[in-house]
C-alpha positions as CSV (number, residue, x, y, z in Angstrom):
1,X,-27.2,-104.3,137.5
2,X,-30.1,-104.0,140.2
3,X,-32.2,-106.5,138.6
4,X,-29.2,-109.0,138.4
5,X,-28.2,-108.4,141.9
6,X,-31.7,-109.7,142.7
7,X,-32.0,-112.5,140.2
8,X,-34.9,-110.7,138.4
9,X,-35.3,-110.1,134.8
10,X,-36.8,-107.0,133.6
11,X,-36.6,-104.4,130.9
12,X,-35.9,-101.2,131.7
13,X,-35.6,-98.4,128.6
14,X,-35.8,-94.6,127.7
15,X,-39.2,-93.3,126.6
16,X,-38.9,-89.7,124.8
17,X,-42.5,-88.2,125.6
18,X,-43.3,-85.0,123.4
19,X,-43.7,-81.9,125.6
20,X,-47.3,-81.6,125.1
21,X,-47.9,-85.5,125.2
22,X,-47.0,-87.0,128.7
23,X,-50.0,-88.1,129.6
24,X,-50.9,-89.9,126.5
25,X,-47.1,-91.5,126.5
26,X,-47.8,-92.7,129.8
27,X,-51.2,-94.2,128.7
28,X,-49.3,-95.9,126.0
29,X,-46.8,-97.4,128.7
30,X,-49.4,-98.6,130.7
31,X,-51.2,-100.6,127.9
32,X,-48.1,-102.2,126.9
33,X,-48.0,-103.8,129.8
34,X,-45.8,-101.1,131.8
35,X,-45.7,-101.8,135.6
36,X,-43.5,-98.8,136.9
37,X,-41.3,-95.6,135.3
38,X,-39.2,-92.9,136.3
39,X,-40.2,-89.5,135.3
40,X,-37.7,-86.6,134.5
41,X,-38.1,-83.0,134.0
42,X,-40.3,-81.4,132.7
43,X,-42.9,-84.1,133.6
44,X,-42.7,-84.3,137.5
45,X,-45.1,-81.9,138.2
46,X,-47.4,-83.6,135.8
47,X,-46.9,-87.0,137.1
48,X,-47.7,-86.0,140.7
49,X,-51.0,-84.4,139.3
50,X,-52.0,-87.5,137.5
51,X,-51.7,-89.9,140.3
52,X,-54.2,-91.4,142.8
53,X,-51.9,-91.7,145.7
54,X,-48.8,-90.1,146.7
55,X,-46.0,-90.7,149.1
56,X,-45.4,-87.8,151.8
57,X,-42.2,-86.5,149.8
58,X,-44.1,-86.1,146.7
59,X,-46.8,-84.3,148.3
60,X,-44.3,-81.5,149.7
61,X,-42.4,-81.6,146.5
62,X,-45.7,-81.3,144.3
63,X,-43.7,-83.5,142.0
64,X,-42.8,-87.3,141.7
65,X,-40.1,-89.2,139.8
66,X,-41.4,-92.6,140.2
67,X,-44.7,-94.0,139.2
68,X,-46.2,-97.5,139.9
69,X,-49.5,-98.7,138.5
70,X,-51.0,-101.7,140.8
71,X,-53.3,-104.5,139.6
72,X,-56.4,-102.4,140.2
73,X,-55.2,-99.7,138.0
74,X,-54.5,-97.2,141.0
75,X,-51.4,-95.0,139.8
76,X,-49.0,-94.3,142.8
77,X,-46.6,-91.3,143.1
78,X,-43.3,-91.2,144.6
79,X,-40.5,-88.8,144.9
80,X,-37.5,-90.7,145.8
81,X,-34.9,-88.2,145.6
82,X,-34.7,-87.2,149.2
83,X,-34.9,-90.9,150.3
84,X,-31.9,-91.3,148.0
85,X,-30.1,-88.1,149.3
86,X,-30.6,-89.4,153.1
87,X,-29.3,-93.0,152.2
88,X,-26.4,-91.7,150.6
89,X,-25.4,-89.5,153.5
90,X,-25.8,-92.3,155.8
91,X,-23.7,-94.6,153.5
92,X,-21.1,-91.8,153.3
93,X,-20.8,-91.3,157.2
94,X,-23.4,-88.5,158.1
95,X,-24.8,-88.5,161.3
96,X,-28.4,-87.0,160.6
97,X,-30.2,-88.2,163.8
98,X,-30.1,-84.8,165.9
99,X,-28.1,-82.9,163.5
100,X,-28.2,-79.6,162.4
101,X,-28.5,-79.1,158.4
102,X,-28.1,-76.3,156.0
103,X,-29.8,-76.6,152.8
104,X,-28.8,-74.1,149.9
105,X,-31.4,-73.5,147.5
106,X,-35.2,-73.6,147.2
107,X,-35.9,-75.2,144.1
108,X,-37.4,-78.3,143.1
109,X,-34.7,-80.4,144.4
110,X,-34.9,-78.7,147.7
111,X,-38.6,-79.4,147.8
112,X,-38.0,-83.2,147.4
113,X,-35.5,-83.9,150.5
114,X,-37.3,-81.8,152.9
115,X,-39.5,-84.5,154.5
116,X,-37.0,-87.5,154.2
117,X,-34.4,-85.3,156.0
118,X,-37.3,-84.7,158.8
119,X,-37.8,-88.3,158.9
120,X,-34.3,-89.1,159.4
121,X,-34.4,-87.0,162.5
122,X,-32.5,-83.8,161.8
123,X,-32.7,-81.3,164.8
124,X,-33.0,-78.0,162.5
125,X,-33.1,-77.8,158.8
126,X,-32.5,-74.5,157.8
127,X,-32.9,-73.1,154.1
128,X,-30.6,-70.6,152.7
129,X,-32.0,-69.0,149.3
130,X,-31.2,-66.0,147.3
131,X,-34.5,-65.2,147.1
132,X,-35.9,-65.5,150.8
133,X,-39.6,-66.1,149.9
134,X,-39.0,-69.2,147.8
135,X,-37.6,-70.8,150.9
136,X,-40.4,-69.4,153.1
137,X,-43.0,-71.3,150.8
138,X,-41.0,-74.6,151.6
139,X,-40.8,-74.2,155.2
140,X,-44.7,-72.9,155.6
141,X,-45.5,-76.2,153.4
142,X,-43.6,-78.3,155.7
143,X,-45.5,-77.6,158.7
144,X,-42.6,-78.2,160.7
145,X,-41.1,-75.7,163.2
146,X,-37.7,-77.5,162.7
147,X,-37.5,-76.0,159.1
148,X,-36.8,-72.3,158.9
149,X,-36.0,-70.3,156.0
150,X,-32.7,-68.3,156.9
151,X,-30.6,-65.1,155.7
152,X,-27.0,-64.9,155.7
153,X,-27.4,-62.7,158.7
154,X,-29.7,-65.4,160.7
155,X,-27.5,-68.3,160.0
156,X,-27.0,-70.7,163.0
157,X,-23.3,-70.8,164.5
158,X,-22.7,-74.3,163.2
159,X,-24.3,-77.1,160.9
160,X,-23.0,-80.6,160.8
161,X,-24.2,-81.0,157.3
162,X,-24.2,-78.4,154.2
163,X,-26.1,-79.8,151.4
164,X,-26.3,-77.8,148.0
165,X,-29.4,-78.4,146.1
166,X,-28.5,-75.5,143.6
167,X,-27.4,-76.0,140.0
168,X,-24.6,-73.5,140.7
169,X,-21.9,-76.3,140.0
170,X,-23.3,-77.2,136.6
171,X,-22.1,-73.6,135.6
172,X,-18.6,-74.2,137.5
173,X,-20.0,-71.6,140.0
174,X,-20.6,-71.4,143.8
175,X,-24.2,-70.7,145.6
176,X,-23.9,-67.8,147.8
177,X,-22.7,-69.3,151.0
178,X,-20.6,-67.7,153.6
179,X,-17.4,-69.6,154.6
180,X,-18.6,-69.8,158.5
181,X,-21.0,-72.4,157.8
182,X,-18.3,-75.1,157.1
183,X,-16.2,-74.6,160.3
184,X,-17.7,-77.4,162.1
185,X,-19.1,-79.0,159.1
186,X,-18.6,-82.9,159.1
187,X,-19.7,-83.3,155.4
188,X,-20.6,-81.1,152.8
189,X,-22.7,-82.4,150.2
190,X,-23.3,-81.1,146.5
191,X,-26.2,-82.9,144.5
192,X,-24.1,-82.2,141.3
193,X,-21.7,-84.8,140.4
194,X,-19.0,-85.1,137.7
195,X,-15.7,-86.8,137.0
196,X,-14.0,-84.3,139.0
197,X,-15.0,-82.5,142.4
198,X,-17.3,-79.8,142.0
199,X,-16.2,-76.2,142.9
200,X,-18.6,-76.3,145.5
201,X,-16.8,-79.3,147.1
202,X,-13.5,-77.6,146.7
203,X,-14.6,-74.3,148.5
204,X,-16.3,-76.5,151.6
205,X,-12.9,-78.4,152.0
206,X,-10.8,-75.2,151.8
207,X,-12.8,-73.6,154.6
208,X,-13.0,-76.4,157.0
209,X,-15.9,-79.1,155.9
210,X,-14.3,-82.7,157.0
211,X,-15.9,-84.6,154.0
212,X,-17.1,-83.6,150.8
213,X,-19.5,-85.6,148.7
214,X,-21.1,-85.3,145.3
215,X,-24.6,-86.4,144.3
216,X,-23.7,-89.6,142.2
217,X,-24.5,-91.8,145.2
218,X,-27.8,-90.3,145.7
219,X,-28.6,-90.8,142.2
220,X,-27.8,-94.5,142.5
221,X,-29.7,-94.7,145.8
222,X,-33.1,-92.8,144.6
223,X,-33.0,-95.4,141.7
224,X,-32.9,-98.3,144.2
225,X,-35.7,-96.9,145.9
226,X,-37.8,-96.6,142.7
227,X,-36.5,-100.2,142.0
228,X,-37.6,-101.2,145.6
229,X,-41.2,-99.8,145.1
230,X,-41.6,-101.6,141.6
231,X,-40.4,-105.1,142.7
232,X,-40.2,-105.1,146.6
233,X,-36.6,-106.1,146.5
234,X,-33.7,-104.2,147.8
235,X,-30.6,-104.1,145.5
236,X,-27.0,-103.8,145.9
237,X,-25.7,-100.4,145.3
238,X,-22.3,-100.2,146.2
239,X,-21.0,-102.0,142.9
240,X,-23.6,-100.1,140.8
241,X,-22.0,-96.6,142.0
242,X,-18.4,-97.6,141.7
243,X,-18.9,-98.7,138.0
244,X,-20.6,-95.4,137.3
245,X,-17.5,-93.5,139.0
246,X,-15.3,-95.8,136.9
247,X,-17.2,-94.9,133.8
248,X,-17.1,-91.1,134.4
249,X,-13.3,-91.1,134.6
250,X,-13.2,-92.6,131.2
251,X,-15.9,-90.5,129.6
């Protein structure tokens, strides 16, 4: 759909790499004329390590979900998860410049979105995680005093944006989050998505969040960012997200 919106012909398909054979699978892909690819678990860290050049988000996350090989053979790595999140938040009406943001979780998903959120101009980015030390590592690695690891006792009095980067919604459970953080929240964002609103979205709505959004738009936007990296063109995304939402309803 992206290629069609830009008038481009391309082949995009899935390649299942053996757990111990990612590097060889990647070499085969380049040898067969591959230009760029997306990388998913469990190979994101390995993709980052193999690259010659990395964007800032990939460096902070130490993981890449997008690779591109240029004509000279240089392997470039990108992490577009955060770009996708920021693009979708803005598309859904969030005002990130000058905003106070609370990020729930300190796993790979959280690491990938810190740098793009900072670049979007957030005033403060607080990270709340069950294990404080993991949040502290992300804050330290960011090398930015706007990023602070917090506990439930040291939370700010209000946040405009609350983002759930944990996988709790996949199990139908809630991350550890006090109800107070939603009192002045304009948008509560869950990176997980499904055919129905997640438990986190329902909880946020019940406790005062003005809007609640799932992560399907983030998925589309990070894919669009990868497409732009490979082709230099910006694809249409609205119709793709609409198509996928309709598909989820019928699946």
